[in-house]
C-alpha positions as CSV (number, residue, x, y, z in Angstrom):
1,M,-8.1,-8.7,-16.6
2,H,-7.8,-11.4,-18.9
3,P,-5.3,-9.7,-21.1
4,I,-3.0,-9.1,-17.7
5,L,-3.0,-12.7,-16.5
6,G,-3.3,-14.2,-19.8
7,F,-0.8,-15.7,-22.0
8,N,1.4,-13.0,-22.8
9,R,5.4,-12.2,-22.8
10,R,5.8,-10.9,-19.4
11,N,3.9,-14.2,-18.0
12,L,5.6,-16.6,-19.9
13,T,9.0,-14.9,-19.4
14,A,8.4,-14.7,-15.4
15,L,7.2,-18.7,-15.2
16,A,10.1,-19.9,-17.5
17,A,12.7,-17.6,-15.2
18,A,11.1,-19.0,-11.9
19,T,10.8,-22.8,-13.5
20,T,14.7,-22.2,-14.7
21,V,15.7,-21.5,-11.3
22,L,14.0,-23.7,-9.3
23,V,15.6,-26.8,-11.8
24,S,19.1,-25.6,-11.6
25,A,18.8,-25.4,-7.9
26,Y,17.0,-28.7,-7.2
27,V,18.5,-30.8,-10.1
28,L,21.9,-29.1,-10.7
29,V,23.1,-28.1,-7.4
30,P,20.9,-30.1,-4.7
31,H,22.1,-28.1,-1.5
32,P,19.9,-26.3,1.1
33,V,21.7,-23.4,0.8
34,V,21.1,-23.2,-3.3
35,E,17.8,-23.9,-3.1
36,Y,17.0,-21.4,-0.3
37,G,18.7,-19.2,-2.5
38,A,16.9,-19.7,-5.3
39,W,13.3,-19.6,-3.6
40,L,14.5,-16.0,-2.8
41,V,15.1,-15.4,-6.6
42,V,11.8,-16.5,-7.1
43,F,10.4,-14.7,-5.2
44,T,11.7,-11.5,-6.7
45,I,10.8,-12.7,-9.9
46,W,7.2,-12.5,-8.6
47,M,7.4,-9.5,-7.1
48,L,8.7,-8.0,-10.3
49,W,5.8,-9.2,-11.9
50,F,3.4,-8.4,-9.2
51,V,4.3,-5.0,-9.6
52,L,4.4,-4.8,-13.5
53,A,0.8,-6.7,-13.6
54,A,-0.2,-3.7,-11.0
55,V,1.1,-0.9,-13.1
56,E,-0.5,-2.3,-16.1
57,W,-3.8,-3.0,-14.5
58,L,-3.9,0.7,-13.3
59,S,-2.9,2.0,-16.7
60,R,-6.3,0.5,-18.2
61,A,-8.2,1.3,-15.3
62,D,-10.9,4.0,-15.8
63,F,-11.3,5.5,-12.5
């Protein structure tokens, strides 16, 4: 489980993308509609990360 949740390219990319979107929404364009949209994008990034992590976990599983 550690290789999936550790510091790898997928995890760091998802974290950087979500952080960039939130900083852009709250610092550069502080408007409630933009912030709401940013959270929708962050949710999409998180779901994409979750699916990719689950696929990797299933590919490594030994059933």
